[in-house]
C-alpha positions in Angstrom: 0.0 0.0 0.0 1.0 3.6 -0.6 1.8 5.5 2.5 1.0 9.2 2.5 3.4 11.7 3.9 2.0 14.3 6.3 1.6 17.7 4.8 4.3 20.2 5.3 2.8 22.6 7.9 3.9 24.2 11.2 2.8 21.0 12.9 4.8 18.8 10.5 7.9 20.5 9.2 9.6 19.0 6.3 12.0 16.2 7.6 15.0 17.5 5.6 15.0 20.6 7.8 14.9 18.6 11.0 17.8 16.4 9.7 19.8 19.5 8.6 19.1 21.1 12.0 20.7 18.1 13.7 23.5 18.0 11.2 24.4 21.6 12.1 25.1 20.6 15.7 27.7 18.1 14.3 29.2 21.0 12.3 29.4 23.1 15.4 31.1 20.2 17.2 33.6 19.9 14.4 34.3 23.6 14.1 37.0 23.8 16.8 38.6 20.7 15.4 38.7 22.3 12.0 40.4 25.4 13.4 42.9 23.3 15.3 43.7 21.3 12.1 44.1 24.4 10.0 46.4 26.1 12.5 48.5 22.9 12.7 48.6 22.7 8.9 49.7 26.3 8.6 52.4 26.0 11.2 53.9 22.7 9.7 53.3 23.4 6.0 57.0 24.1 5.1 58.2 20.8 6.7 55.4 18.8 5.1 56.2 20.3 1.7 59.9 19.4 2.1 58.9 15.8 3.0 56.7 15.5 0.0 59.2 16.9 -2.4 62.8 16.4 -1.0 64.5 17.8 -4.1 62.7 21.2 -3.6 63.6 21.4 0.2 66.2 24.2 -0.5 63.6 26.3 -2.3 60.9 25.6 0.3 63.3 26.7 3.1 63.6 30.1 1.4 59.9 30.7 1.6 58.6 33.0 4.4 57.5 30.9 7.4 55.0 32.1 9.9 57.0 30.8 12.8 59.8 33.1 11.8 57.7 36.3 11.4 58.1 39.2 13.8 55.6 39.6 16.6 53.8 42.3 14.6 53.8 40.0 11.5 52.4 37.0 13.4 49.8 39.2 15.0 48.7 40.6 11.6 48.6 37.1 10.0 46.7 35.4 12.9 44.3 38.4 13.3 43.4 38.1 9.6 43.0 34.3 10.1 40.7 34.9 13.1 38.6 37.5 11.4 37.9 35.1 8.5 36.9 32.4 10.9 34.6 34.8 12.9 32.9 35.7 9.6 32.4 32.1 8.7 31.1 31.3 12.2 28.6 34.1 12.0 27.4 32.9 8.6 27.1 29.3 10.0 25.1 30.6 13.0 22.7 32.6 10.8 22.3 29.6 8.5 21.7 27.3 11.4 19.0 29.8 12.7 17.3 29.7 9.4 17.3 25.9 9.2 16.1 25.7 12.8 13.2 28.0 12.0 12.3 25.9 9.0 12.6 22.7 11.1 10.2 24.1 13.7 7.7 25.2 11.0 8.4 29.0 11.2 9.3 29.5 7.6 8.0 32.8 6.4 8.5 34.9 9.5 10.3 38.2 9.9 13.3 36.7 11.9 14.0 34.2 9.1 13.7 36.7 6.3 15.9 39.1 8.3 18.5 36.4 8.8 18.5 35.6 5.1 18.9 39.3 4.3 21.8 39.5 6.7 23.4 36.4 5.3 23.1 38.0 1.8 24.6 41.3 3.0 27.6 39.5 4.6 28.2 37.3 1.5 27.8 40.4 -0.8 30.3 42.6 1.2 32.7 39.9 2.3 34.7 39.8 -1.0 35.4 43.5 -0.7 36.2 43.2 3.0 38.4 40.2 2.4 40.3 42.0 -0.4 41.0 44.9 2.0 42.0 42.4 4.7 44.4 40.6 2.4 46.0 43.8 1.2 46.4 45.2 4.7 47.9 42.0 6.0 50.3 41.8 3.1 51.3 45.4 3.5 51.9 44.9 7.2 54.0 41.8 6.5 56.1 43.6 4.0 56.5 46.7 6.3 57.7 44.4 9.1 60.2 42.7 6.7 58.5 39.3 7.1 57.8 39.3 3.3 60.4 40.5 0.9 57.9 42.4 -1.2 54.2 43.2 -1.4 52.0 43.5 -4.4 48.4 44.6 -3.9 45.7 42.1 -4.7 42.9 43.5 -6.9 40.9 40.4 -7.7 37.4 40.9 -6.4 35.3 37.7 -6.2 32.3 39.0 -8.2 30.3 35.7 -8.3 30.2 35.6 -4.5 29.2 39.2 -4.4 26.4 38.4 -7.0 25.1 35.5 -4.9 25.0 37.8 -1.8 23.0 40.4 -3.7 20.7 37.8 -5.1 20.0 36.6 -1.5 19.3 40.1 -0.4 16.9 40.6 -3.4 15.2 37.2 -2.7 14.7 38.1 1.0 13.1 41.5 0.0 10.8 39.6 -2.4 9.9 37.1 0.3 9.1 39.9 2.8 6.9 41.6 0.2 5.2 38.3 -0.6 4.4 37.8 3.2 3.0 41.3 3.4 0.9 40.8 0.3 -0.4 37.5 1.7 -1.3 39.2 5.0 -3.1 41.9 3.2 -5.0 39.4 1.2 -5.9 37.4 4.3 -7.3 40.6 5.9 -9.5 41.5 3.0 -11.2 38.1 2.7 
């Protein structure tokens, strides 16, 4: 016999959102581990590269190593690293909030639409902020002598910017649709 699924309502949210909500808790548990792994990789990268390619060990030894940076250079590098992780953590928290609202049946509510708009704004403006962050970090590292030279990066990630603007536009359209629906419900 054919089993019918319950309708997707506030009482019965779509199961994929419930599953995703639970999966986000696994992501949060893994986030500190990811940070630790990345820091370990960054700190041991020159040694690992030399082990992988022994004939290039002399060339690799000439590359700037974070452990040999000045205190100001290390602060600039790790501060930029931390800022990037904070931005990604904020995006994850906002996305988790949206998924949680969907899992609990609160789909087209102001909080969810506002979170989508904020996610879109962050995604839209992050490429520009990241570009500035990379250039400032590179300039500080060159100024401290930790890098032999600095060349400004001018490559802006336009597709990411476009996706962010699309999310903002879609959130505005969703908010307008909710208002129109509320007006229609009031007139019936």
